[in-house]
N, C-alpha and C positions, 0 to 999 in steps of 0.2 A: 383335880383342882388342887392348888397349892394350899398348904395349911396356914391358919393365921399366924403361927409363929414365923413362917417364912416371911410374910408380909410385914409384920410389925418389927421383927428383930432380924434383919437381913444378915447382920454380922454373925449372930449366934447361930442362925439357921444354916449357914454355910456349913457348920460342923455336923449337921443332922443329915443322916443319909435320906431321911424322909423327904427332904427337899430336893433332891437330886433325880427325880424321876424323869422319864421321857417327855418331850415336848408334846403338848396337846395342840395341834394345829388349829383346832376350833377355838380354843381359850387363848393361846399365846399370840395368836395373829389378829385378835380383836382390837380395835382402836382403844388407846388409853382413855380411861375415864377419870376426869379431873377430880383430885381429892382436895380436902379442906386446906391443904398446905400449898396447893398450886395457886398461881396467880388468876385472878378473875379474868374472863374474856374481855378484851377491849371492846366497848361499844362502838358501832358504826352507825352513821347516819344514812339512811337509805331512803329512797322515794324522791319525789320531785320537789325542788326548792319552792316555797310559798311565801308570800307576804303576810306579815302578822302586824296589825296596827292597834293601838288603843287610843280612844278619843273620849274626852269628857262630855258632859252633858250639852256643852255649847259647839259639840263637833270640832273642837280644837284638838289637833294631833299632839299626843304627848309621848307615844312610844312608836317606832317604826323600825321593823326588822325583818328577818327572814327565818323560817322554820324548815326543817328538813328531817323527815322521820320522826317528827315530834320534839325535835331538839332545836335549840337556839343555833343558828348557824350563820357565820359571816357577820357583816357589819350591822350594828344596832345603833339606833340614835334615839336619845331621850331629850324632851323639850320641857320647858317651864310653860306656864299659862299664856304668856305672850309670844310664844312661838321662839323664844331664844334657845339655843342648843344648851343642855346641861351636860350631856356626855355623849361620846361617841366610842363605842367599844366593839372589837372584833371577837367573835366566838367560834369555837370548834366543839361541837356536841356538849352545848351548854356550859363550857369552860372558857374563860377568858384566853384568847390565843391570837396574838397579832397586835397591830397598833391600837392604842387607846388615848383618848383625850377626855379632860374635863374643862368645863368653861364657867367663867362668872355669869351669873344670870341676872334676871330683872331686879331681884332683891338686893343685888350687890352694887346698885346704884350705878355711878359712872364707869364702873369696870365691866358692865354687861357687855357680853360678846367676846371678851379677851380670854385667851387661854390661860387656864389655871395650871394643867398639868399635861405633860406629853411624854408618852412612854410606850413600852410594850410588854406583853405577856406571853408566857410559854406555859402551856398546861396549867392554866389558872394561877400562876404566880407571876409577880413582876420579874422581868429579866433584862439585864442590861442597864443602860443610863435612864432614869426617870428625872425629868426637869420640871420644876415648879416655878411659877411666877407670882409676884405680889399683884394685888389689883391695880397697881400703877403701871404694870407691864414689865417691872424690872425683875431681874432674876432673883429668885428665892433660895431654892435648893438644887443641887445636883445629887442624886442618890444612885449609888452603883449596886445592882442586884445580881446575884447568880442564882437563878431558879428559886426566887423568893427569899434567899438570904441575903441581908443587907451587909455589904462588903465595905462600903465606905461612903462618906457624904461631905459635901462642901456647902457652906450656906452664907448668906448676906443678908444685911438688914435692908429694909425697904430704901434706905439712902445710900446703899451700895457698900457699906462697911463689911468687911470679911468676918465671919464669925470663927471663933476658936474650933478646933476639932472636936472637942467634947460637946460644945453648944450646937454644932451643925448635927452631930449624931443624934443628939437628944430631939432636936427639931425634926430630923428626918424621921424618927420613929413615930413621933407624935402625928406628923402629916401623913405617914404611911396608914396609921390606924384610921384616921379621919377619911382617907380616900377608900379604904377597904369597906369601912362600915357604910358609906354611901352606896358604892357599887354593889355590895351585898344586898341592901335594902332595895335597890332598883331591880335587880335580878329576882329577888324573892316575889316582888309585886308582880313582875311579868309572869313568873312560873305560877303564881296564884290565878292570874287572869287566863293563862293558858289551860289550867285545869278546869276553871269555870266555864270557859267559853269553848274550849276545844279548837279545832282547825276545821275548815270547811272541807267536805269531801273531795277527793282529788279531782272527780269528773266535773266538779263545779267551778274549778279554778281555771282561768284562760292559760293558755300555753306558755305565755311569757311571764317571767317571774316579776316583771315590773308592774303588772296589774294588781290592784290591792285585793285581798280577801275581804269578804264582808266584816266590816269592823263592829265590835260591840256598840250598840246605840246608846248604851248608858252604863257607865262604870262607876261605881262608887267605892269609896274606901280611900285610905290614906296614901298620898303619892309622896314618895321620899325626896330629899333634896332641898328641904326648906321651902317648897311650893305648896300652894293650898291643895286641898282634897281634890279628887277628880269629880266629886259630887258637885263641885262649884261651878 
């Protein structure tokens, strides 16, 4: 077996004859064991895709998505109490990955149902162009991201007047913070419910992923996005 000096200080160990012993076929051919400096193994989602829904006490659908191997996977949709879409987000092993949209909801009045944001995520971070709209439907911001790093922005007032580059960047940063906070709160809420309720046993779920899992009959707690508690 090699000495600790050889393992911790390879450059110095090369000068020591104690480190140049014959190869031990039992030890040297063993698979490498990850050390604290190695990258953590990439998690994988295994198992059958299952539907996961959350309803309030009035049995109104508030969250509808898929889980695989205990992870959020594929498209998820979030709703306000009146059934209006609040967000549509795609996930890969609990991280945002793919198309995403935010919508104006009932509390936004005449803007309800209109798209607030359209973009895409890669490994949990916004990637590419993210476009935001004012409640009136006119374009608000265009933000260019590279794996979560804001590269540039263009902005307009609700009347269509072009913002200066500095004003557009400032508005882009603020809007990104608001969107991140909302999505994070939604996801934290889902993760909490998943831990509380778990998922149905695999043998109790129909073969088709379009069939719903048994939803929680009553879910209390705060629901994010400016909408009432699910206890209502």
